[in-house]
N, C-alpha and C positions, 0 to 999 in steps of 0.2 A: 193557685197560683202563688208562686213562692216570693218573699219579701224582694229579691233582687230581680223580679219582672216587674213589681209596682212602679210606676210612672217613669220607668227606664227604658224606654221604648228608644229604637236608634233614627235618630233625627239629621237632618243635613250637615248640622253642626259636628255630628262625632261619626259618623257614617258613610264613607263618599267612594265610591267606586275604584278598586285599585286599577290603575291605568300606567305603561311605561311611558306615558305621554307627559306625565308630569315629571319625568328625569331632565326632560330637556327645559321644561321652564325653569328649573331649580339650578340646573347646570349655568345656564344662560345668564340667571339673575345674581349668582354668587361669584362666578368666574368667567366675566364678560371676556375679558382681555386673553385668556389662557387659549394655547393653541388647540382646536378641534380637528383639523384638518391638513393630511400632507398629501398632496397629489400631483407628481413631476413638480415642476415650478410653483402650483398651486399653494398656498397657505391662507388658510382661514380661521378665526376666530370662535368662541362659542356664540357671541355675540352676533357675528356674522351669518352663522350657519343656522341659528333658531331664526333669523330672519328670512332666511331663503327657505325654510319651512314654510312658516307660517304664509311667505308669497305663495307659494306652491299650493300649501292648502285652499287660500282665499281665490287663485287663479281657477284651480280647478271647480271650485265653487259658482265660480262666476261662468262657467261653462255649462253647468248645469249639473253638477256630479254632488251626490251626498249620501247621506245615512243609509247604508246596505247596498251601495253601489260597488261594482268590483274594478278596481284599475290594476291591471297588470303591467308588470314592468320587465324588460328583455333587456338586462344589463348586466357589465362585468363588474368588479369590484372598483367602483367610481363612486364621488361625493354625491351623485345625483341619487345611487342607492340609497346611501344613508340617510337623505332628506326624503326620501319618498317613506322611509321607515315611519317619519315623524309627520310629515305634510298629509298623506294619505288617511290615515286616522283620525287627524285631526279635523275632519269634517266626517267621519261616521264611516267614510267608506272604508273596504278592505284591501287590503294589499294583496295581490297577487305575482309572487316572484317566480317568473319562468326561468327553466333550466336552459342556459344558454347553448347548451350541446345539441337539443331536441331536433328534429326534422320539421319541417313546415306542416306535415300532417297531425304531428303530437300537437305542437302548437297552436294550430287550428283547433283541434279537439277542445284543450283547454279554456281555449278564447270562447269559444261558444257554451261549453259547458258552465264556464266561470261565469257568463253574462258579463263579460267585460264590456266597460262604459268606456274606457279609455286604456291607451297601450304606452307607455316611454319605453323610447328604445334606441338602444346605441346604433350608429351608421354600421358598426361590423357585421350585423347583423341582418344587412339592407335586404339581402336574397331570399333570406327564409323567411324573413317578416312579409317581406312581399308577396311571395308564394302563399304563406298563412293567410292573409288578409285577403287574398284573391279567392279564397275557398268559401269566406263568410259572406251569407244573404245580407247581415247586418254589421257592417264593418266598425269598430271601434273607432274614438277620435285616436289619432296617432301623432305623437310628440316625437322628434327627432332630437336625440343629444348627440352633440359635437363635441367630444372629448378631445383635447388638444393631446391626449399623450395616445391618439389612437392615429393621429394626423387625419387627411382632406377626408377620404370616404366620401360616398353617395348620400344624399339624403335621404330619408326613409320617408318623410312629409314636407309639407309646405310649413309647418308650425313648428316653429324651436324652440328647445327648452327653456333658453336664455331669455327668449323673447313672451313664451310663458308667463315665466317668472314675473316679468315687467308689469304685466297684468294684475299682478296679485299686491297686495296691502303688506308690507314689513307689520306692522301692529295688528295685522289680523286678528279678531277675538275668536279662537277656534273653539271647537265644543268639545268640553269633558264627555266621557260615554255616559248614559242614563245609567246603564248597568252593565258590572264589569264580565257579564257572561257574552254581552255584544261581542260581535267577531271582529277581530283586528287583520289576520289574516288567512291567507288559501295557499296551501302548499300541494301540488300533485307528486304523489308518490311516483317512482319511476315503475312503469306498467311492465313488468317483463312478462306477463299475460295477460291478455285483454288491455282494456283503456285502463288508464293510470285513475288511481283513486285523489279524488282533493279531500284533505285533510286540514278540518276548521280550527284556528286556533280563538281563544278568546283574548280578552284585557287582561283578566285577573292572571291566566294561566304566561303569558306572556312576561307580566310583570313579576311574578314570583320565577320562573326561571333565568330570568336574568339576574335576579337576587341571588339564587342557587348557585349560579357560576361564579358570583364574587366571593361567596362564602367556602366553597369547596376550593377555591384557589387563591384564599386570603390576600386576595387584591387590593392595595392599598389604594389612596387617592392618586389619582393623574399618571395611570398605565400609560404604557406608550404601546399600541398595539397593531402588529402587521397583518395585514387581511390577506393570507395567503388559502383561507379557507372559502370557497364559494359564498356570496352572501345570500345568493339565492337558495341555498342548503339549509332548509328548517331557519328560514328568516337568518340565516348565518348564525346557528344555535342561540340566538339572542342575544350573542354580541352586541350589535348595532346599540341595543337598550343597556345592556351593562354597561359597556365602555362610556357612553355618555353619560349613564348615574354617577360616574367616578370623573367626571370631568378628565377623562383621557384624550389621548391624543388619537385619532385614526390613520393609521398610513395607509394606502392603499396600493394594490398591486393589481394590474389589469389581468396578467394571466403569470400562473406558477414558473419560475425561472431561478433555478437554485442559486446561480452567480447574483441574480438581483437581491433574491433575499437575504443572502451574506453581505452585500451592501449596504442595503437599507438597514439591516441589524445595526452594522456598525455607524453606520450616517446618522442616524436618527434614535440612536442609545433605544433599540426596539426591548422591551421588557417581556411580551406574550405574544405567542403566535397560538393558532391551533391549524390541525388539518389531517387526512390520512395518514396513514405509517408512510406512503409512497413517498410523501412531502421529507420526511427524515431521512428516508433511504436516498434521495437525490443529494441531499447535503450531505451525507455522508459520503458520498462517491465524488465529492469534488477535490480537486486538489488539495495538498497540506497548507500551501501557501494562503487560498483563499480562505481555507476553514480557521487557520491561525488568526484572522482578522477580528473574530468574537474574543472582547476584552471585558465582558461585564457579563453578569448573572441573566440568562435567558429562561425563560419557562416555556415549556410547548406542550398543549393538549392534544392528545392524539386519541381517536376513536377507530371503530371498526376493529379488524384482527389487530391484536397487539402485535407491535413490530417484535421480531424474534431478538433471542438476547444479544446477537452480537450486532445489530443496528444500534439496541438501547444502549450498550457497552460503548460504540463510537461516539453516539452522540453527546453522550454524558461527557467522553473526553473532549468535546467540543466547549464544554461549558454550558450546554442546553440541558436542563431538568426535565424531564418527561413525566408526564401526569396522565395517565390512561383512563379514560371515559367509555362510556357506553350508552347509548340510544336510538331512539327511531324518531323518523318525522311526526310518526303520531303523538310523541310526548313531547316536544319541542325542542328535540336533539337531546343533549347528553342528560341523563338524568341519575345514573351510577358512578362511583368513580374507585377507583383503587385506593382508598385514604390510607396515606403512608404511617408508617410507627417508625419512630427516632430508631429504635433498635434493630432495624431492618438496616440500617445504613453501613453497621461492620460485617453484614454478609457477604460472601463472595458476589463476584457478578452474575454469575450462572443463575443462582439460588433469587438474588436481588429480582433479575430480568424475572425470574417464573411466578416471583408473587407481582411482580409491576403487569403481569401478562392479567391478570385476573381482572374481569368486570367491576369486583368488589360490592361496594356496598350501596344504599342509596343515598340521593342529594338531602339534605335536611328540608326541601321544598317537595319532594314527593314522599306520600305517606305509606306507601305499602309495596315491598317486592317479593317474590317468592318463587322457588324453585320446586312445580308441581307435577304430578300427574295429567297431561292433557285430557285425561278424559274425567278422571273423578274431583281434578283440583286439591287432591291431599298432598299436603307438602312431601318432597323425598328424603330421607335420612339425611344427614349434615355429615357425609361421611367421604366427600370428593370422589365419590366413584359412579353414585348411582344418578343417571342422568334424567332429566325433567326438562318441562319447559318455563321460560321465564315468564312469570306473570307482574302485572303493574297495577296499582290505581293510587288516585290523587289528584291535586288539584291542576297537575302539569300532564293531564290526559288529555288529547284533544276532545272537541265538542262531539265528533264523531265524523262521518265521511260525508260531502256534499251531495245532495240529493239520491243518496245511497241508503237506505234504512236496513235493507238486509243485511250490507257487507256489515255496517255499525252494529247490530244486533248480534253477528256472527264474533267482531272482534272482541265485544264487552260482555259475552256470555257468563254467566253466574258470577256477576259482578266485578269482573278482574279483565284488565286489557291483553291479550294473548298477543305475545309478541312474534311467535315464530321460531323463537332462537331455543335451542337445546343446551343443557347447561348442568352443571354440578354444583353442588353448595358446600364449600369445605367447613371443618367443626368451627370455625371464627366465624362463622356467617357470611362469608367473603362467596360472591357467586363468581363463577369462571365458566365462559362460554365453552363448548363442546364444539358446536355446528349448528346452520342454519337447519331447522327441520326438513327443508328441503335440500339441503347438500350433504349429510350424512351417509356416509357408506356402509351398507349393510353385505358383508361379503361371508356367505357361507354361515349365514346366521350371526356372525359378529359383528358389532359396531365398531366403524374406524371413523374418527375424528381427523376431519380433513385439516382442521389449525395445527393440531400434533403433530401432521405429517408434513406440511407447509413449515412449521418450525425448525423441523429437521433439515430438509433442503435447504433452507435459509444457512445454516450453517456451513453446508458445503462450500469452500473457497471461490469457487467456479461460478455460482449463482448470484444473481443481480437479483431476479423476482421468481417466484414461484407461486401455483395454483394447484390444487386438487381435484379432480371431479370423479363420479362414478361412470366407468367405462361398464356398459352390459358386458356379461359373460354368460355363456351356457351352463357352465359348470357351478358357479359360485353365485348367480345371480349379477353380482356387482364386484369390479375389482379396482383399485386406486389407478387413476392416470393424471400423470403429474406434466404440466405445463411449464417450462423453466425459460426463461430468457438468461441468457449468459453474458458475462462481463467482457466488456471489449476486448480484453487480452486472454480471455481463458476461450477462444472460439474451438480450440482443439479439444472440448471436454464430449465424451460419447454417452450413450446410453446407460453402458454398462460400468462405467464411473461414477453416475449419479445413483444406481441401483445398488452397488456394491457398498455405496457410504450408507444409504438408509439401513441396509442389512446389519453394519454394524451397530446402528443405533435404536433399530425399532423389532418389535415379535415379526415374524416371518410374514403373519397374513397381512400386516400393515403395511408391507414393502410396493412400492408402484412396480406392477406388472408392464405398464408404459411410460415413457417418457418421450414428450414433444417438445423439440427446440423452436420457440416462435416469439414474436412479441405479445403479448398479454392485451387482449381486449378490455377497455376500462370505460366507466362513465364520467361524467363531468365533474364527478368528487373524488375520482381518485380509487374509485372500488372497483375490482375487478369483476367483470362479467360473467359471473360462471355460466348463467345458463348459455353462453354463446360457446363457453368451452364443452359443456354437455353435448351440443349438438355436433361439435369438432369430434368427442369423443366417440361420439355413436357413429357417426361416420367413417371412423378409421376402419 
C-alpha cells in the first residue's frame, strides 16, 4: 500500500455523492431574491422556487412516495416542470418526463413499464392521459396542473398541483442521495421499432453533464435562458440543472412559436436558447421587421443534423451565434460540440458553415469518443473520408436500459456505447456525422450520405425543409428519394427544377431520382421522422 493510501480513506467530510440537487440549495442561499422564473405574468425568485420544490418533495413523501419510486410528468415547458426536476429527486424518487406528443398507448406502456406511483400532468393532455390511465390495472396518483397560460381546460383529476404543494413543508429536510449512482431520472427513447427503451440517468451523470453545458458554452452567472427545447427531452439536455447552478432565469414557453420567441428574446433580454435546426429555420423565415427586434448578443445551441450554411448565415445576420452539438438520450443529451477556433471567424460563410456542421470533439465531462469499425472497434483513419460508427464512454453514459439487460449489453458491447451514428474523423480529430446507420443509402455499392444531399437541397431558394431517404430500386438496390416542403412564395417549383439543381452540385449517383412535395412528419422535438418517409418512399 502506498503512503498516499495510509490513513487517507474517503469519509463523510471529504467524499460526498455528486448531485445536481446541490445547485438549487446553493443558488437559493446565495441569490434568494434574484429572478428564477418568468412564465406569462408569473415572476418568482430563487427563494420562492426552492420553497416550492421542497413543498413538492414533502407533499409527495406525505403521500407515501419515496426512494426508488417513479414519478411521471406529462408537462409542457412550465414552472411545474422545473420544480419536478428538483422536488422529485429530493425524496430519492426518479423523475420520468413523458413526451407530450405521444399517444395513449405509448404513455400507458411507459407508466406501466416504469411503475409510476404518481403522474403530474397538464390539462392540455386531459384526453390522452384519461385514455392512458384507463388502460392500467394499477393507475398512479394523478395530479392536475392548471397552468394560467393554457386557459381553462378540463381538470385531469380532483387533486390540484397547487393544493398538493399546500400540503408540503417549505422548510422540508430533503434527502441527499446516499450514492451518486442512484437513479435520478428515466427517459424513454422514441421507439421507432417495437417498444421504447427506458434510459436511466444517475445523479453523478446529471451533475457532470450540467457542468459540461456551462463549460462548453462559457456561460457566465445569471444567464437568461429561453425554454424553446422541450424539457422532457433528455431532461432538457440537463439545462434545468445548469441554469439553476448559475442562478439564471428560466423563461418558459409552452409551445414553439417563432413570433413569441422573438418577442421573449427582446422583452427579457434572453441570452441563451437551445433546439433543433427547425427552430432556427422558423426564425429565419420570419418577416424582417420581426427579426430586427434582436438588439443584443444571443447564443443558440443546436443539435441534430447541422443547419445548412444558408440558415447559419441568416441566423448570424440576426445576431444569433450558433453552436452545434451532438448527443443522444443515452448520454444525457449533448456531449460533443464543434469547439470553435478564433481563426475560423475570418473564413467566408460557406467554409464557416462547413466547419460548424461538424459534431466536433467531446465535452470536457465525457471521457472518450471515437469513430471506429462497428465490428472490430478499430478506429478509422483521420482522413475525413473513411466512415465508421461513433462510440462513446465516460461518466455521462446512461446506467443502462430499464429492465432490459440484453439491450444494455448490446449497446455496451466491447466497453463502448454504440451510438448507431456513422461519421468520419477529420485530421484535426473533429468528428462529422455522415448518417444514421439505418439512414445511409447504398446505391449500386456506393454510400450516399443523406445529410450531404439535404445540405444541397436547403441551398435551393424554393426549399423550406428537406429530408432524404432510400427508395428501394430493382437495379441499384436503393436510390435517393427527396421529400421537400416548399416556401409559400415558391409553390410553382417542379421536381425537374430540384433534380437539375442537385445535378449542378453533386456527383450523378448522389442526385435524387424522386422528389415528393409534402409537409414533413416530425417528432415532438422537431426531428424529422425518417421511418415514416421510408414507408412513403416504399409505397411510391
